[in-house]
PDB file of N, H, CA, C and O in Angstrom:
ATOM      1  N   UNK A   1      28.895 -16.421 -19.387  1.00  0.00           N
ATOM      2  CA  UNK A   1      30.037 -14.961 -18.621  1.00  0.00           C
ATOM      3  C   UNK A   1      28.414 -14.431 -18.217  1.00  0.00           C
ATOM      4  O   UNK A   1      28.239 -14.056 -17.058  1.00  0.00           O
ATOM      5  N   UNK A   2      27.312 -14.409 -19.126  1.00  0.00           N
ATOM      6  H   UNK A   2      27.455 -14.714 -20.067  1.00  0.00           H
ATOM      7  CA  UNK A   2      26.110 -14.125 -18.609  1.00  0.00           C
ATOM      8  C   UNK A   2      25.767 -14.436 -17.195  1.00  0.00           C
ATOM      9  O   UNK A   2      25.384 -13.490 -16.506  1.00  0.00           O
ATOM     10  N   UNK A   3      25.857 -15.791 -16.579  1.00  0.00           N
ATOM     11  H   UNK A   3      26.167 -16.559 -17.139  1.00  0.00           H
ATOM     12  CA  UNK A   3      25.821 -16.532 -15.643  1.00  0.00           C
ATOM     13  C   UNK A   3      26.620 -15.769 -14.543  1.00  0.00           C
ATOM     14  O   UNK A   3      25.999 -15.444 -13.531  1.00  0.00           O
ATOM     15  N   UNK A   4      27.910 -15.463 -14.647  1.00  0.00           N
ATOM     16  H   UNK A   4      28.414 -15.727 -15.469  1.00  0.00           H
ATOM     17  CA  UNK A   4      29.081 -15.011 -13.869  1.00  0.00           C
ATOM     18  C   UNK A   4      28.621 -13.719 -13.599  1.00  0.00           C
ATOM     19  O   UNK A   4      28.640 -13.245 -12.463  1.00  0.00           O
ATOM     20  N   UNK A   5      28.157 -13.050 -14.706  1.00  0.00           N
ATOM     21  H   UNK A   5      28.142 -13.435 -15.629  1.00  0.00           H
ATOM     22  CA  UNK A   5      27.773 -11.366 -14.338  1.00  0.00           C
ATOM     23  C   UNK A   5      26.782 -11.415 -13.230  1.00  0.00           C
ATOM     24  O   UNK A   5      26.872 -10.737 -12.207  1.00  0.00           O
ATOM     25  N   UNK A   6      25.784 -12.302 -13.510  1.00  0.00           N
ATOM     26  H   UNK A   6      25.710 -12.853 -14.341  1.00  0.00           H
ATOM     27  CA  UNK A   6      24.624 -12.201 -12.945  1.00  0.00           C
ATOM     28  C   UNK A   6      24.902 -12.697 -10.929  1.00  0.00           C
ATOM     29  O   UNK A   6      24.370 -12.281  -9.900  1.00  0.00           O
ATOM     30  N   UNK A   7      25.913 -13.672 -11.185  1.00  0.00           N
ATOM     31  H   UNK A   7      26.346 -14.009 -12.021  1.00  0.00           H
ATOM     32  CA  UNK A   7      26.448 -14.289  -9.673  1.00  0.00           C
ATOM     33  C   UNK A   7      26.844 -12.921  -9.175  1.00  0.00           C
ATOM     34  O   UNK A   7      26.237 -12.335  -8.279  1.00  0.00           O
ATOM     35  N   UNK A   8      27.839 -12.475  -9.772  1.00  0.00           N
ATOM     36  H   UNK A   8      28.333 -12.951 -10.500  1.00  0.00           H
ATOM     37  CA  UNK A   8      28.508 -11.199  -9.478  1.00  0.00           C
ATOM     38  C   UNK A   8      27.731 -10.079  -8.783  1.00  0.00           C
ATOM     39  O   UNK A   8      27.912  -9.561  -7.681  1.00  0.00           O
ATOM     40  N   UNK A   9      26.849  -9.858  -9.695  1.00  0.00           N
ATOM     41  H   UNK A   9      26.702 -10.279 -10.590  1.00  0.00           H
ATOM     42  CA  UNK A   9      25.706  -8.911  -8.977  1.00  0.00           C
ATOM     43  C   UNK A   9      24.998  -9.349  -7.830  1.00  0.00           C
ATOM     44  O   UNK A   9      24.931  -8.695  -6.788  1.00  0.00           O
ATOM     45  N   UNK A  10      24.424 -10.547  -8.033  1.00  0.00           N
ATOM     46  H   UNK A  10      24.478 -11.078  -8.879  1.00  0.00           H
ATOM     47  CA  UNK A  10      24.193 -10.871  -6.682  1.00  0.00           C
ATOM     48  C   UNK A  10      25.178 -10.985  -5.406  1.00  0.00           C
ATOM     49  O   UNK A  10      24.785 -10.437  -4.376  1.00  0.00           O
ATOM     50  N   UNK A  11      26.198 -11.529  -5.388  1.00  0.00           N
ATOM     51  H   UNK A  11      26.517 -11.975  -6.225  1.00  0.00           H
ATOM     52  CA  UNK A  11      27.247 -11.129  -4.736  1.00  0.00           C
ATOM     53  C   UNK A  11      27.311  -9.701  -3.862  1.00  0.00           C
ATOM     54  O   UNK A  11      27.607  -9.536  -2.679  1.00  0.00           O
ATOM     55  N   UNK A  12      26.946  -8.788  -4.827  1.00  0.00           N
ATOM     56  H   UNK A  12      26.705  -8.922  -5.788  1.00  0.00           H
ATOM     57  CA  UNK A  12      27.358  -7.372  -4.729  1.00  0.00           C
ATOM     58  C   UNK A  12      26.031  -6.968  -3.519  1.00  0.00           C
ATOM     59  O   UNK A  12      26.231  -6.436  -2.427  1.00  0.00           O
ATOM     60  N   UNK A  13      24.760  -7.365  -4.046  1.00  0.00           N
ATOM     61  H   UNK A  13      24.598  -7.797  -4.933  1.00  0.00           H
ATOM     62  CA  UNK A  13      23.277  -7.308  -3.264  1.00  0.00           C
ATOM     63  C   UNK A  13      23.834  -7.950  -1.976  1.00  0.00           C
ATOM     64  O   UNK A  13      24.043  -7.228  -1.002  1.00  0.00           O
ATOM     65  N   UNK A  14      24.079  -9.254  -1.929  1.00  0.00           N
ATOM     66  H   UNK A  14      23.908  -9.841  -2.721  1.00  0.00           H
ATOM     67  CA  UNK A  14      24.362  -9.910  -0.786  1.00  0.00           C
ATOM     68  C   UNK A  14      25.157  -9.562   0.340  1.00  0.00           C
ATOM     69  O   UNK A  14      24.878  -9.887   1.494  1.00  0.00           O
ATOM     70  N   UNK A  15      26.655  -8.560  -0.179  1.00  0.00           N
ATOM     71  H   UNK A  15      26.882  -8.296  -1.116  1.00  0.00           H
ATOM     72  CA  UNK A  15      27.423  -8.158   0.535  1.00  0.00           C
ATOM     73  C   UNK A  15      26.677  -6.481   1.408  1.00  0.00           C
ATOM     74  O   UNK A  15      26.732  -6.176   2.599  1.00  0.00           O
ATOM     75  N   UNK A  16      26.130  -5.815   0.400  1.00  0.00           N
ATOM     76  H   UNK A  16      26.085  -6.063  -0.567  1.00  0.00           H
ATOM     77  CA  UNK A  16      25.611  -4.986   1.118  1.00  0.00           C
ATOM     78  C   UNK A  16      24.193  -5.068   2.035  1.00  0.00           C
ATOM     79  O   UNK A  16      23.808  -4.326   2.939  1.00  0.00           O
ATOM     80  N   UNK A  17      23.526  -6.354   1.397  1.00  0.00           N
ATOM     81  H   UNK A  17      23.839  -6.957   0.663  1.00  0.00           H
ATOM     82  CA  UNK A  17      23.126  -6.629   3.028  1.00  0.00           C
ATOM     83  C   UNK A  17      23.358  -6.787   3.935  1.00  0.00           C
ATOM     84  O   UNK A  17      22.684  -6.460   4.912  1.00  0.00           O
ATOM     85  N   UNK A  18      24.737  -7.529   3.934  1.00  0.00           N
ATOM     86  H   UNK A  18      25.284  -7.794   3.140  1.00  0.00           H
ATOM     87  CA  UNK A  18      25.204  -7.686   5.280  1.00  0.00           C
ATOM     88  C   UNK A  18      25.526  -6.621   5.872  1.00  0.00           C
ATOM     89  O   UNK A  18      25.174  -6.625   7.052  1.00  0.00           O
ATOM     90  N   UNK A  19      26.179  -5.486   5.457  1.00  0.00           N
ATOM     91  H   UNK A  19      26.465  -5.483   4.499  1.00  0.00           H
ATOM     92  CA  UNK A  19      26.036  -4.204   5.506  1.00  0.00           C
ATOM     93  C   UNK A  19      24.934  -3.580   6.541  1.00  0.00           C
ATOM     94  O   UNK A  19      25.043  -3.130   7.681  1.00  0.00           O
ATOM     95  N   UNK A  20      23.894  -3.735   5.709  1.00  0.00           N
ATOM     96  H   UNK A  20      23.805  -4.100   4.782  1.00  0.00           H
ATOM     97  CA  UNK A  20      22.338  -3.247   6.202  1.00  0.00           C
ATOM     98  C   UNK A  20      22.165  -3.992   7.609  1.00  0.00           C
ATOM     99  O   UNK A  20      22.064  -3.251   8.586  1.00  0.00           O
ATOM    100  N   UNK A  21      22.125  -5.251   7.803  1.00  0.00           N
ATOM    101  H   UNK A  21      22.208  -5.853   7.009  1.00  0.00           H
ATOM    102  CA  UNK A  21      22.159  -6.699   8.276  1.00  0.00           C
ATOM    103  C   UNK A  21      22.954  -6.026   9.957  1.00  0.00           C
ATOM    104  O   UNK A  21      22.381  -6.057  11.046  1.00  0.00           O
ATOM    105  N   UNK A  22      24.203  -5.537   9.725  1.00  0.00           N
ATOM    106  H   UNK A  22      24.668  -5.512   8.840  1.00  0.00           H
ATOM    107  CA  UNK A  22      25.359  -5.100  10.488  1.00  0.00           C
ATOM    108  C   UNK A  22      25.207  -3.724  11.433  1.00  0.00           C
ATOM    109  O   UNK A  22      25.525  -3.391  12.575  1.00  0.00           O
ATOM    110  N   UNK A  23      24.506  -3.098  10.233  1.00  0.00           N
ATOM    111  H   UNK A  23      24.248  -3.369   9.305  1.00  0.00           H
ATOM    112  CA  UNK A  23      24.007  -1.488  11.122  1.00  0.00           C
ATOM    113  C   UNK A  23      22.808  -1.774  11.924  1.00  0.00           C
ATOM    114  O   UNK A  23      22.869  -1.470  13.115  1.00  0.00           O
ATOM    115  N   UNK A  24      21.742  -2.299  11.479  1.00  0.00           N
ATOM    116  H   UNK A  24      21.693  -2.545  10.511  1.00  0.00           H
ATOM    117  CA  UNK A  24      20.573  -2.842  12.292  1.00  0.00           C
ATOM    118  C   UNK A  24      21.013  -3.561  13.366  1.00  0.00           C
ATOM    119  O   UNK A  24      20.407  -3.332  14.413  1.00  0.00           O
ATOM    120  N   UNK A  25      22.006  -4.468  13.412  1.00  0.00           N
ATOM    121  H   UNK A  25      22.499  -4.653  12.561  1.00  0.00           H
ATOM    122  CA  UNK A  25      22.338  -4.830  14.772  1.00  0.00           C
ATOM    123  C   UNK A  25      23.355  -4.025  15.847  1.00  0.00           C
ATOM    124  O   UNK A  25      23.556  -4.374  17.011  1.00  0.00           O
ATOM    125  N   UNK A  26      23.870  -3.013  15.255  1.00  0.00           N
ATOM    126  H   UNK A  26      23.707  -2.729  14.310  1.00  0.00           H
ATOM    127  CA  UNK A  26      24.896  -1.951  15.713  1.00  0.00           C
ATOM    128  C   UNK A  26      23.858  -1.147  16.675  1.00  0.00           C
ATOM    129  O   UNK A  26      23.832  -0.977  17.894  1.00  0.00           O
ATOM    130  N   UNK A  27      22.970  -0.704  15.553  1.00  0.00           N
ATOM    131  H   UNK A  27      22.992  -0.843  14.563  1.00  0.00           H
ATOM    132  CA  UNK A  27      21.997   0.141  16.199  1.00  0.00           C
ATOM    133  C   UNK A  27      21.000  -0.605  16.960  1.00  0.00           C
ATOM    134  O   UNK A  27      20.144   0.064  17.539  1.00  0.00           O
ATOM    135  N   UNK A  28      20.966  -1.816  17.054  1.00  0.00           N
ATOM    136  H   UNK A  28      21.661  -2.360  16.584  1.00  0.00           H
ATOM    137  CA  UNK A  28      19.865  -2.364  18.211  1.00  0.00           C
ATOM    138  C   UNK A  28      20.448  -2.477  19.592  1.00  0.00           C
ATOM    139  O   UNK A  28      19.754  -2.430  20.608  1.00  0.00           O
ATOM    140  N   UNK A  29      21.735  -2.625  19.585  1.00  0.00           N
ATOM    141  H   UNK A  29      22.299  -2.663  18.760  1.00  0.00           H
ATOM    142  CA  UNK A  29      22.755  -2.509  20.523  1.00  0.00           C
ATOM    143  C   UNK A  29      22.710  -1.110  21.062  1.00  0.00           C
ATOM    144  O   UNK A  29      22.821  -1.052  22.287  1.00  0.00           O
ATOM    145  N   UNK A  30      22.579  -0.030  20.466  1.00  0.00           N
ATOM    146  H   UNK A  30      22.489  -0.077  19.471  1.00  0.00           H
ATOM    147  CA  UNK A  30      22.297   1.214  20.931  1.00  0.00           C
ATOM    148  C   UNK A  30      20.933   1.510  21.437  1.00  0.00           C
ATOM    149  O   UNK A  30      20.703   2.645  21.853  1.00  0.00           O
ATOM    150  N   UNK A  31      19.961   0.559  21.444  1.00  0.00           N
ATOM    151  H   UNK A  31      20.148  -0.363  21.106  1.00  0.00           H
ATOM    152  CA  UNK A  31      18.356   0.919  21.953  1.00  0.00           C
ATOM    153  C   UNK A  31      17.558   1.720  21.489  1.00  0.00           C
ATOM    154  O   UNK A  31      16.619   2.292  22.044  1.00  0.00           O
ATOM    155  N   UNK A  32      18.116   1.803  19.897  1.00  0.00           N
ATOM    156  H   UNK A  32      18.878   1.339  19.446  1.00  0.00           H
ATOM    157  CA  UNK A  32      17.710   2.200  18.734  1.00  0.00           C
ATOM    158  C   UNK A  32      15.746   1.723  18.693  1.00  0.00           C
ATOM    159  O   UNK A  32      14.684   2.345  18.679  1.00  0.00           O
ATOM    160  N   UNK A  33      16.113   0.520  18.690  1.00  0.00           N
ATOM    161  H   UNK A  33      16.976   0.014  18.702  1.00  0.00           H
ATOM    162  CA  UNK A  33      14.821  -0.382  18.353  1.00  0.00           C
ATOM    163  C   UNK A  33      14.226  -0.740  19.609  1.00  0.00           C
ATOM    164  O   UNK A  33      14.850  -0.905  20.657  1.00  0.00           O
ATOM    165  N   UNK A  34      12.784  -0.869  19.422  1.00  0.00           N
ATOM    166  H   UNK A  34      12.277  -0.735  18.570  1.00  0.00           H
ATOM    167  CA  UNK A  34      11.572  -1.052  20.573  1.00  0.00           C
ATOM    168  C   UNK A  34      10.347  -1.435  20.061  1.00  0.00           C
ATOM    169  O   UNK A  34      10.079  -1.407  18.860  1.00  0.00           O
ATOM    170  N   UNK A  35       9.544  -1.818  20.998  1.00  0.00           N
ATOM    171  H   UNK A  35       9.761  -1.841  21.973  1.00  0.00           H
ATOM    172  CA  UNK A  35       8.086  -1.755  20.468  1.00  0.00           C
ATOM    173  C   UNK A  35       7.836  -0.407  19.591  1.00  0.00           C
ATOM    174  O   UNK A  35       8.292   0.705  19.859  1.00  0.00           O
ATOM    175  N   UNK A  36       7.178  -0.681  18.710  1.00  0.00           N
ATOM    176  H   UNK A  36       6.808  -1.584  18.493  1.00  0.00           H
ATOM    177  CA  UNK A  36       6.632   0.153  17.730  1.00  0.00           C
ATOM    178  C   UNK A  36       7.694   1.022  16.874  1.00  0.00           C
ATOM    179  O   UNK A  36       7.340   1.899  16.086  1.00  0.00           O
ATOM    180  N   UNK A  37       8.942   0.694  17.107  1.00  0.00           N
ATOM    181  H   UNK A  37       9.230  -0.019  17.746  1.00  0.00           H
ATOM    182  CA  UNK A  37       9.877   1.781  16.443  1.00  0.00           C
ATOM    183  C   UNK A  37      10.786   0.356  15.632  1.00  0.00           C
ATOM    184  O   UNK A  37      11.916   0.188  16.092  1.00  0.00           O
ATOM    185  N   UNK A  38      10.418  -0.486  14.662  1.00  0.00           N
ATOM    186  H   UNK A  38       9.500  -0.350  14.289  1.00  0.00           H
ATOM    187  CA  UNK A  38      11.160  -1.721  14.003  1.00  0.00           C
ATOM    188  C   UNK A  38      11.167  -1.250  12.570  1.00  0.00           C
ATOM    189  O   UNK A  38      11.347  -2.085  11.684  1.00  0.00           O
ATOM    190  N   UNK A  39      10.996  -0.058  12.292  1.00  0.00           N
ATOM    191  H   UNK A  39      10.849   0.620  13.012  1.00  0.00           H
ATOM    192  CA  UNK A  39      11.275   0.112  10.651  1.00  0.00           C
ATOM    193  C   UNK A  39      12.376  -0.280  10.122  1.00  0.00           C
ATOM    194  O   UNK A  39      12.144  -0.754   9.010  1.00  0.00           O
ATOM    195  N   UNK A  40      13.368  -0.306  10.366  1.00  0.00           N
ATOM    196  H   UNK A  40      13.557   0.079  11.269  1.00  0.00           H
ATOM    197  CA  UNK A  40      14.946  -0.382  10.654  1.00  0.00           C
ATOM    198  C   UNK A  40      15.099  -2.153   9.989  1.00  0.00           C
ATOM    199  O   UNK A  40      15.386  -2.626   8.889  1.00  0.00           O
ATOM    200  N   UNK A  41      14.753  -2.694  11.263  1.00  0.00           N
ATOM    201  H   UNK A  41      14.520  -2.310  12.156  1.00  0.00           H
ATOM    202  CA  UNK A  41      14.642  -4.030  11.247  1.00  0.00           C
ATOM    203  C   UNK A  41      13.911  -4.499  10.088  1.00  0.00           C
ATOM    204  O   UNK A  41      14.371  -5.305   9.279  1.00  0.00           O
ATOM    205  N   UNK A  42      12.801  -3.994  10.031  1.00  0.00           N
ATOM    206  H   UNK A  42      12.427  -3.340  10.688  1.00  0.00           H
ATOM    207  CA  UNK A  42      11.703  -4.656   8.841  1.00  0.00           C
ATOM    208  C   UNK A  42      12.236  -4.266   7.560  1.00  0.00           C
ATOM    209  O   UNK A  42      12.083  -5.008   6.590  1.00  0.00           O
ATOM    210  N   UNK A  43      12.817  -3.221   7.472  1.00  0.00           N
ATOM    211  H   UNK A  43      12.941  -2.618   8.260  1.00  0.00           H
ATOM    212  CA  UNK A  43      13.399  -2.851   6.376  1.00  0.00           C
ATOM    213  C   UNK A  43      14.769  -4.045   5.270  1.00  0.00           C
ATOM    214  O   UNK A  43      15.035  -4.451   4.139  1.00  0.00           O
ATOM    215  N   UNK A  44      15.216  -4.078   6.782  1.00  0.00           N
ATOM    216  H   UNK A  44      15.001  -3.748   7.701  1.00  0.00           H
ATOM    217  CA  UNK A  44      16.335  -4.873   6.575  1.00  0.00           C
ATOM    218  C   UNK A  44      16.342  -6.308   5.961  1.00  0.00           C
ATOM    219  O   UNK A  44      16.992  -6.889   5.091  1.00  0.00           O
ATOM    220  N   UNK A  45      15.255  -6.633   6.867  1.00  0.00           N
ATOM    221  H   UNK A  45      14.727  -6.161   7.573  1.00  0.00           H
ATOM    222  CA  UNK A  45      14.334  -8.339   6.428  1.00  0.00           C
ATOM    223  C   UNK A  45      13.962  -8.116   5.289  1.00  0.00           C
ATOM    224  O   UNK A  45      14.516  -8.931   4.551  1.00  0.00           O
ATOM    225  N   UNK A  46      13.255  -7.384   4.680  1.00  0.00           N
ATOM    226  H   UNK A  46      12.805  -6.722   5.280  1.00  0.00           H
ATOM    227  CA  UNK A  46      12.384  -7.142   3.491  1.00  0.00           C
ATOM    228  C   UNK A  46      13.550  -6.950   2.271  1.00  0.00           C
ATOM    229  O   UNK A  46      13.265  -7.361   1.147  1.00  0.00           O
ATOM    230  N   UNK A  47      14.955  -6.275   2.532  1.00  0.00           N
ATOM    231  H   UNK A  47      15.187  -5.940   3.446  1.00  0.00           H
ATOM    232  CA  UNK A  47      15.661  -6.278   1.795  1.00  0.00           C
ATOM    233  C   UNK A  47      16.389  -7.440   1.461  1.00  0.00           C
ATOM    234  O   UNK A  47      16.468  -7.741   0.270  1.00  0.00           O
ATOM    235  N   UNK A  48      17.003  -8.231   2.421  1.00  0.00           N
ATOM    236  H   UNK A  48      16.939  -7.987   3.389  1.00  0.00           H
ATOM    237  CA  UNK A  48      17.468  -9.440   2.752  1.00  0.00           C
ATOM    238  C   UNK A  48      16.310 -10.640   1.752  1.00  0.00           C
ATOM    239  O   UNK A  48      16.898 -11.263   0.868  1.00  0.00           O
ATOM    240  N   UNK A  49      15.403 -10.808   1.842  1.00  0.00           N
ATOM    241  H   UNK A  49      14.925 -10.302   2.560  1.00  0.00           H
ATOM    242  CA  UNK A  49      14.557 -11.745   1.296  1.00  0.00           C
ATOM    243  C   UNK A  49      14.406 -11.607  -0.231  1.00  0.00           C
ATOM    244  O   UNK A  49      14.315 -12.516  -1.055  1.00  0.00           O
ATOM    245  N   UNK A  50      14.399  -9.978  -0.478  1.00  0.00           N
ATOM    246  H   UNK A  50      14.474  -9.239   0.192  1.00  0.00           H
ATOM    247  CA  UNK A  50      14.067 -10.027  -1.745  1.00  0.00           C
ATOM    248  C   UNK A  50      15.289 -10.147  -2.679  1.00  0.00           C
ATOM    249  O   UNK A  50      15.217 -10.220  -3.905  1.00  0.00           O
ATOM    250  N   UNK A  51      16.587 -10.158  -1.837  1.00  0.00           N
ATOM    251  H   UNK A  51      16.645 -10.098  -0.840  1.00  0.00           H
ATOM    252  CA  UNK A  51      17.984 -10.600  -2.618  1.00  0.00           C
ATOM    253  C   UNK A  51      17.802 -12.281  -3.002  1.00  0.00           C
ATOM    254  O   UNK A  51      18.035 -12.732  -4.124  1.00  0.00           O
ATOM    255  N   UNK A  52      17.430 -12.937  -2.065  1.00  0.00           N
ATOM    256  H   UNK A  52      17.240 -12.571  -1.154  1.00  0.00           H
ATOM    257  CA  UNK A  52      17.227 -14.355  -1.976  1.00  0.00           C
ATOM    258  C   UNK A  52      16.121 -14.862  -3.213  1.00  0.00           C
ATOM    259  O   UNK A  52      16.203 -15.770  -4.039  1.00  0.00           O
ATOM    260  N   UNK A  53      15.150 -13.929  -2.961  1.00  0.00           N
ATOM    261  H   UNK A  53      15.083 -13.191  -2.289  1.00  0.00           H
ATOM    262  CA  UNK A  53      13.945 -14.035  -4.083  1.00  0.00           C
ATOM    263  C   UNK A  53      14.547 -14.226  -5.558  1.00  0.00           C
ATOM    264  O   UNK A  53      14.523 -15.157  -6.363  1.00  0.00           O
ATOM    265  N   UNK A  54      15.150 -12.815  -5.560  1.00  0.00           N
ATOM    266  H   UNK A  54      15.170 -12.058  -4.906  1.00  0.00           H
ATOM    267  CA  UNK A  54      15.741 -12.687  -6.968  1.00  0.00           C
ATOM    268  C   UNK A  54      16.630 -13.769  -7.502  1.00  0.00           C
ATOM    269  O   UNK A  54      16.486 -14.312  -8.598  1.00  0.00           O
ATOM    270  N   UNK A  55      17.551 -14.024  -6.630  1.00  0.00           N
ATOM    271  H   UNK A  55      17.668 -13.583  -5.741  1.00  0.00           H
ATOM    272  CA  UNK A  55      18.323 -14.961  -6.970  1.00  0.00           C
ATOM    273  C   UNK A  55      17.849 -16.352  -7.448  1.00  0.00           C
ATOM    274  O   UNK A  55      18.211 -16.937  -8.469  1.00  0.00           O
ATOM    275  N   UNK A  56      16.688 -16.899  -6.218  1.00  0.00           N
ATOM    276  H   UNK A  56      16.393 -16.423  -5.389  1.00  0.00           H
ATOM    277  CA  UNK A  56      16.149 -18.289  -6.680  1.00  0.00           C
ATOM    278  C   UNK A  56      15.317 -17.852  -8.579  1.00  0.00           C
ATOM    279  O   UNK A  56      15.506 -18.486  -9.618  1.00  0.00           O
ATOM    280  N   UNK A  57      14.683 -16.939  -8.433  1.00  0.00           N
ATOM    281  H   UNK A  57      14.530 -16.424  -7.590  1.00  0.00           H
ATOM    282  CA  UNK A  57      14.123 -16.544  -9.904  1.00  0.00           C
ATOM    283  C   UNK A  57      15.077 -16.628 -11.219  1.00  0.00           C
ATOM    284  O   UNK A  57      14.954 -17.309 -12.238  1.00  0.00           O
ATOM    285  N   UNK A  58      16.250 -15.523 -10.759  1.00  0.00           N
ATOM    286  H   UNK A  58      16.349 -14.970  -9.932  1.00  0.00           H
ATOM    287  CA  UNK A  58      17.692 -15.703 -11.688  1.00  0.00           C
ATOM    288  C   UNK A  58      18.079 -17.031 -12.354  1.00  0.00           C
ATOM    289  O   UNK A  58      18.157 -17.393 -13.528  1.00  0.00           O
ATOM    290  N   UNK A  59      18.334 -17.741 -10.931  1.00  0.00           N
ATOM    291  H   UNK A  59      18.270 -17.447  -9.977  1.00  0.00           H
ATOM    292  CA  UNK A  59      19.022 -19.362 -11.273  1.00  0.00           C
ATOM    293  C   UNK A  59      18.230 -19.848 -12.267  1.00  0.00           C
ATOM    294  O   UNK A  59      18.657 -20.045 -13.404  1.00  0.00           O
ATOM    295  N   UNK A  60      16.681 -20.138 -11.798  1.00  0.00           N
ATOM    296  H   UNK A  60      16.334 -19.978 -10.874  1.00  0.00           H
ATOM    297  CA  UNK A  60      15.808 -20.889 -12.404  1.00  0.00           C
ATOM    298  C   UNK A  60      15.443 -20.069 -13.982  1.00  0.00           C
ATOM    299  O   UNK A  60      15.029 -20.780 -14.898  1.00  0.00           O
ATOM    300  N   UNK A  61      15.584 -18.914 -14.160  1.00  0.00           N
ATOM    301  H   UNK A  61      15.921 -18.336 -13.416  1.00  0.00           H
ATOM    302  CA  UNK A  61      15.556 -18.193 -15.608  1.00  0.00           C
ATOM    303  C   UNK A  61      16.469 -18.712 -16.327  1.00  0.00           C
ATOM    304  O   UNK A  61      16.245 -19.210 -17.431  1.00  0.00           O
ATOM    305  N   UNK A  62      17.868 -18.639 -15.649  1.00  0.00           N
ATOM    306  H   UNK A  62      18.049 -18.235 -14.753  1.00  0.00           H
ATOM    307  CA  UNK A  62      19.116 -18.970 -16.547  1.00  0.00           C
ATOM    308  C   UNK A  62      18.893 -20.735 -16.615  1.00  0.00           C
ATOM    309  O   UNK A  62      19.208 -21.235 -17.695  1.00  0.00           O
ATOM    310  N   UNK A  63      18.494 -21.472 -15.781  1.00  0.00           N
ATOM    311  H   UNK A  63      18.238 -21.066 -14.904  1.00  0.00           H
ATOM    312  CA  UNK A  63      18.848 -22.861 -15.996  1.00  0.00           C
ATOM    313  C   UNK A  63      17.809 -23.264 -17.087  1.00  0.00           C
ATOM    314  O   UNK A  63      18.199 -24.127 -17.874  1.00  0.00           O
ATOM    315  N   UNK A  64      16.392 -22.715 -17.280  1.00  0.00           N
ATOM    316  H   UNK A  64      16.075 -22.014 -16.640  1.00  0.00           H
ATOM    317  CA  UNK A  64      15.574 -22.802 -18.211  1.00  0.00           C
ATOM    318  C   UNK A  64      15.722 -22.175 -19.400  1.00  0.00           C
ATOM    319  O   UNK A  64      14.813 -22.262 -20.225  1.00  0.00           O
ATOM    320  N   UNK A  65      16.859 -21.460 -19.678  1.00  0.00           N
ATOM    321  H   UNK A  65      17.598 -21.389 -19.008  1.00  0.00           H
ATOM    322  CA  UNK A  65      17.159 -20.762 -21.213  1.00  0.00           C
ATOM    323  C   UNK A  65      18.051 -21.136 -21.798  1.00  0.00           C
ATOM    324  O   UNK A  65      18.282 -20.897 -22.983  1.00  0.00           O
ATOM    325  N   UNK A  66      18.854 -21.943 -20.878  1.00  0.00           N
ATOM    326  H   UNK A  66      18.666 -22.137 -19.915  1.00  0.00           H
ATOM    327  CA  UNK A  66      20.208 -22.814 -21.159  1.00  0.00           C
ATOM    328  C   UNK A  66      19.504 -24.110 -21.908  1.00  0.00           C
ATOM    329  O   UNK A  66      20.198 -25.046 -22.303  1.00  0.00           O
TER     330      UNK A  66
END
């Protein structure tokens, strides 16, 4: 049950990441990003990679704890 809860929690963060990436894509179509104005893109990329890294760490910890 613990592993399933972690998986659902991760899934919710992935969905949030997809919403953030879609918002960045939508704003880039409007021309809001350009040289020197990439804060939103960098924040979205950092969030997405943080979700990946946390999942790898949690998976390894659950595997070792088992």
